[in-house]
C-alpha positions in Angstrom: -5.4 104.3 -75.2 -2.6 104.4 -77.7 -0.7 101.2 -78.4 1.7 99.5 -80.8 1.7 95.9 -82.0 4.7 94.4 -83.8 3.9 93.0 -87.3 6.5 90.2 -86.9 5.9 87.2 -84.7 6.3 86.8 -81.8 4.0 89.8 -81.6 5.0 92.5 -79.1 2.2 94.6 -77.5 3.2 98.0 -76.2 0.3 99.6 -74.2 1.7 103.1 -74.2 1.8 106.0 -76.6 3.9 105.1 -79.6 4.9 107.4 -82.3 6.1 106.6 -85.9 9.7 107.6 -84.9 10.1 105.1 -82.1 7.9 102.5 -83.7 8.1 102.7 -87.5 4.8 101.7 -89.3 6.6 99.3 -91.5 7.3 97.1 -88.4 4.5 98.2 -86.1 0.7 98.7 -86.2 0.1 101.9 -84.3 -3.1 102.4 -82.3 -4.2 98.9 -83.3 -7.8 97.7 -82.9 -7.6 95.0 -80.3 -11.2 94.0 -80.1 -10.5 90.6 -81.9 -8.0 89.6 -79.2 -9.9 91.0 -76.2 -11.5 88.4 -73.9 -13.5 90.8 -71.8 -13.2 94.0 -69.8 -9.9 94.9 -71.5 -8.2 91.6 -70.8 -6.3 90.4 -73.8 -5.5 87.0 -75.1 -1.8 86.1 -74.8 0.2 87.6 -77.7 1.3 84.1 -78.7 -2.2 83.5 -80.0 -2.3 86.7 -82.1 -1.8 86.9 -85.8 -1.4 90.1 -87.9 -3.1 90.5 -91.3 -2.4 93.8 -92.9 -3.2 96.4 -90.2 -5.6 94.0 -88.3 -4.7 92.1 -85.2 -6.6 88.8 -85.2 -7.0 85.8 -82.8 -5.9 82.4 -84.0 -8.7 79.8 -84.1 -8.9 77.0 -81.6 -6.8 74.7 -83.8 -4.1 77.4 -84.1 -4.1 78.0 -80.4 -3.8 74.2 -79.8 -0.9 74.0 -82.2 0.9 76.9 -80.4 0.4 75.1 -77.0 1.6 71.8 -78.4 4.8 73.4 -79.9 5.5 75.1 -76.6 5.0 71.8 -74.7 7.4 70.0 -77.0 10.0 72.7 -76.7 9.7 72.5 -72.9 10.2 68.7 -72.9 13.3 69.1 -75.2 14.7 71.9 -73.0 14.1 69.9 -69.8 15.7 66.9 -71.2 18.7 68.9 -72.4 19.0 70.6 -69.0 18.7 67.3 -67.0 21.2 65.5 -69.3 23.7 68.4 -69.2 23.5 69.1 -65.5 26.1 67.3 -63.4 26.4 67.1 -59.6 29.5 67.7 -57.5 30.9 64.2 -58.3 30.8 64.9 -62.0 27.9 62.4 -62.5 24.7 63.5 -64.3 22.1 64.8 -62.0 19.6 62.1 -61.0 22.0 59.2 -61.7 21.4 57.8 -58.2 17.7 57.8 -58.8 18.0 56.2 -62.2 20.4 53.5 -60.7 17.9 52.9 -57.8 15.0 52.5 -60.3 17.1 50.0 -62.3 17.9 48.0 -59.1 14.2 47.9 -58.1 13.1 46.9 -61.6 15.6 44.1 -61.6 14.5 43.0 -58.1 10.8 43.2 -59.2 11.5 41.2 -62.3 13.4 38.6 -60.2 10.5 38.4 -57.7 7.9 38.1 -60.5 9.8 35.2 -62.1 10.2 33.5 -58.7 6.5 33.8 -58.0 5.7 32.3 -61.4 8.1 29.4 -60.6 6.6 28.9 -57.2 3.1 28.8 -58.6 4.1 26.3 -61.3 5.9 24.1 -58.6 2.9 24.3 -56.3 0.6 23.3 -59.1 2.9 20.3 -59.7 2.9 19.4 -56.0 -0.9 19.7 -55.9 -1.3 17.4 -58.9 1.2 14.8 -57.7 -0.5 11.8 -56.1 0.6 10.7 -52.6 1.0 12.2 -49.2 2.5 15.6 -48.5 6.0 14.0 -47.7 6.0 12.3 -51.2 4.9 15.4 -52.9 7.7 17.4 -51.2 10.2 15.4 -53.3 9.0 17.2 -56.5 10.1 20.7 -55.2 13.4 22.1 -56.6 16.4 21.6 -54.3 17.1 25.3 -53.9 13.7 25.9 -52.3 14.4 23.8 -49.3 18.2 23.9 -49.0 19.8 26.5 -46.8 23.3 27.4 -45.7 23.0 24.9 -42.8 21.0 22.0 -44.3 20.5 20.2 -47.6 17.3 19.3 -49.4 17.3 15.7 -48.2 17.7 17.0 -44.6 14.9 19.4 -45.0 12.6 16.7 -46.5 13.5 14.3 -43.7 12.8 16.9 -41.0 9.4 17.7 -42.7 8.5 14.0 -43.0 9.3 13.5 -39.3 7.1 16.4 -38.4 4.2 15.0 -40.5 4.6 11.5 -39.1 4.5 12.9 -35.5 1.1 14.6 -36.3 2.4 18.1 -37.0 2.1 20.3 -40.1 -0.5 19.2 -42.6 -1.1 15.6 -41.6 
């Protein structure tokens, strides 16, 4: 079958009859031997993996094919980033701003919770290591742990001590 392969990259393969008038030999290889770029049964490697040397069409080695793939992946990432940053929704905000804001809120919340858990663990270690009964150890806890909108820390401690004295909780 007649064909034409462009000499310049990216290589263009034309699997039809090509004549020197429509495809000048200075820019095209006419009726090129494609055995080096044939996988099997006439299936060809993608033209992005081809290279031309003189009048021969050759296949890039594995390192060359990997380099082509890496360059394409980097170009896709750059294009995707540019597209996502340039795109705006109907409010004029960048597309995805709600998701980014939500992620930021969750990250802040998670950081807050991690810090509170560490503080609680440290306080519980302190309570565990403090001698005395549970009511006495309760005095070592920070005020904001026991206080609520309706009662103060001393009220909470008094209530807890009363419950312990009456045989409830951890007496």
